[in-house]
C-alpha positions as CSV (number, residue, x, y, z in Angstrom):
1,V,-104.0,26.7,-26.2
2,A,-106.6,27.2,-28.9
3,A,-106.5,26.5,-32.6
4,D,-109.3,26.1,-35.2
5,P,-107.5,23.9,-37.8
6,P,-107.2,20.2,-36.8
7,N,-103.4,20.3,-37.3
8,P,-102.4,23.8,-36.2
9,T,-99.2,25.5,-37.1
10,A,-97.6,28.0,-34.7
11,K,-99.3,30.9,-36.5
12,D,-102.7,29.2,-35.8
13,L,-102.2,29.0,-32.1
14,R,-103.4,31.3,-29.4
15,L,-102.7,31.1,-25.7
16,I,-105.9,31.8,-23.8
17,L,-105.5,32.6,-20.1
18,A,-108.9,32.2,-18.6
19,G,-110.1,32.2,-15.1
20,G,-111.7,33.9,-12.2
21,Y,-110.6,37.4,-11.6
22,D,-111.4,39.8,-8.7
23,P,-110.5,43.4,-9.5
24,V,-110.6,44.2,-5.8
25,N,-108.0,41.6,-5.0
26,R,-104.6,43.3,-5.3
27,E,-102.8,40.0,-6.0
28,N,-105.1,39.3,-8.9
29,V,-104.6,42.7,-10.4
30,E,-100.8,42.6,-10.0
31,H,-100.5,39.1,-11.5
32,L,-102.6,40.0,-14.5
33,E,-100.4,43.0,-15.1
34,E,-97.3,40.9,-14.8
35,L,-98.7,38.4,-17.4
36,K,-99.7,41.2,-19.8
37,A,-96.3,42.8,-19.5
38,L,-94.6,39.4,-20.2
39,A,-96.8,39.0,-23.3
40,R,-95.7,42.4,-24.5
41,E,-92.1,41.7,-23.7
42,L,-92.2,38.5,-25.7
43,G,-93.9,40.3,-28.6
44,L,-97.0,38.3,-28.4
45,A,-99.5,41.0,-27.3
46,A,-99.1,43.0,-30.5
47,E,-99.7,39.8,-32.6
48,D,-102.9,39.0,-30.7
49,R,-101.3,35.6,-29.7
50,V,-102.2,35.8,-26.0
51,W,-105.8,36.4,-24.9
52,F,-106.9,37.2,-21.3
53,I,-110.5,36.2,-20.5
54,L,-111.5,37.1,-17.0
55,S,-114.5,35.8,-14.9
56,F,-116.5,34.3,-17.8
57,S,-119.8,32.5,-18.0
58,A,-120.5,28.8,-18.3
59,E,-121.4,29.4,-22.0
60,V,-118.0,31.1,-22.6
61,K,-116.2,28.2,-20.9
62,A,-118.0,25.8,-23.2
63,V,-116.9,27.7,-26.2
64,L,-113.3,27.9,-25.0
65,L,-113.2,24.2,-24.3
66,H,-114.8,23.4,-27.7
67,H,-112.0,25.3,-29.5
68,A,-109.1,24.2,-27.4
69,A,-106.3,22.3,-29.0
70,V,-104.9,21.5,-25.6
71,F,-106.1,22.3,-22.1
72,V,-103.4,23.5,-19.7
73,Y,-104.0,23.4,-16.0
74,T,-101.2,25.0,-13.9
75,P,-102.3,25.5,-10.3
76,P,-99.5,23.9,-8.2
77,V,-101.6,23.3,-5.1
78,E,-105.2,22.2,-5.9
79,H,-107.1,19.7,-3.8
80,F,-109.0,18.2,-6.8
81,G,-109.5,20.6,-9.7
82,I,-112.7,19.9,-11.5
83,V,-111.7,21.9,-14.6
84,P,-109.4,19.1,-16.0
85,V,-112.3,16.7,-15.7
86,E,-114.5,19.1,-17.6
87,A,-111.9,19.4,-20.3
88,M,-111.7,15.6,-20.6
89,L,-115.5,15.5,-20.8
90,C,-115.1,17.8,-23.9
91,R,-112.5,15.4,-25.4
92,R,-109.6,17.7,-24.8
93,A,-106.1,16.6,-24.0
94,V,-105.0,17.9,-20.6
95,V,-101.6,19.1,-19.6
96,A,-101.5,19.5,-15.8
97,V,-99.1,19.8,-12.9
98,N,-98.0,16.5,-11.5
99,F,-99.2,17.3,-8.0
100,G,-102.4,17.3,-6.0
101,G,-105.8,16.9,-7.6
102,P,-104.7,16.4,-11.3
103,T,-102.9,13.3,-10.3
104,E,-106.2,11.8,-9.3
105,S,-108.0,12.5,-12.6
106,V,-105.3,12.7,-15.3
107,V,-103.6,9.4,-16.2
108,H,-100.1,10.4,-17.5
109,G,-99.7,9.4,-21.1
110,R,-103.2,8.1,-21.5
111,T,-105.7,10.9,-20.8
112,G,-103.2,13.7,-20.6
113,L,-99.8,14.7,-19.5
114,L,-98.6,15.5,-16.0
115,C,-95.5,17.6,-15.7
116,D,-93.3,19.4,-13.3
117,P,-94.4,22.9,-12.4
118,T,-91.9,24.7,-14.6
119,P,-92.4,26.6,-17.8
120,E,-90.1,24.3,-19.7
121,A,-92.0,21.2,-18.6
122,F,-95.3,22.7,-19.6
123,A,-94.0,23.8,-22.9
124,E,-92.6,20.4,-23.7
125,A,-95.9,18.7,-22.8
126,V,-97.9,21.1,-24.9
127,L,-95.6,20.6,-27.9
128,R,-96.0,16.9,-27.5
129,C,-99.8,17.2,-27.5
130,L,-99.6,19.3,-30.7
131,Q,-97.9,16.5,-32.6
132,P,-100.3,14.9,-35.2
133,G,-102.9,12.7,-33.5
134,V,-101.6,13.0,-29.9
135,A,-104.2,15.5,-28.6
136,L,-107.0,13.6,-30.3
137,E,-105.9,10.3,-28.8
138,L,-105.5,11.8,-25.3
139,G,-108.8,13.6,-25.5
140,E,-110.7,10.5,-26.6
141,A,-109.2,8.4,-23.8
142,G,-110.0,11.1,-21.3
143,H,-113.6,11.1,-22.4
144,A,-114.0,7.3,-22.2
């Protein structure tokens, strides 16, 4: 979730879905199309509220992390997951699934929020992070 102002309103927010993408992998292609269709169905695609950034460079990752209001990590089965640690290094609050690798690096309520792997749980955690001062506090603690 990205926003440029320090205290973003809903109109300032963008959901940026970024990650590796292999156009030869049928599952990757199908999942991307499902996500784009969902964004259109929810009326978010036309408003440029959801961005899809595929297979990006380290420089692009640095820019994305720099502008993130909250970093959301959703893989439900990840042995460690270095990306939440990278987000914490950049002083970003992390919202991650409460399973596997993130439970080793994210301290719930201190350096980020761990949640059940449901859309509702992730939405609640992101909204909590967007409350004044919460993301900043979590991000600073994650960097310490």
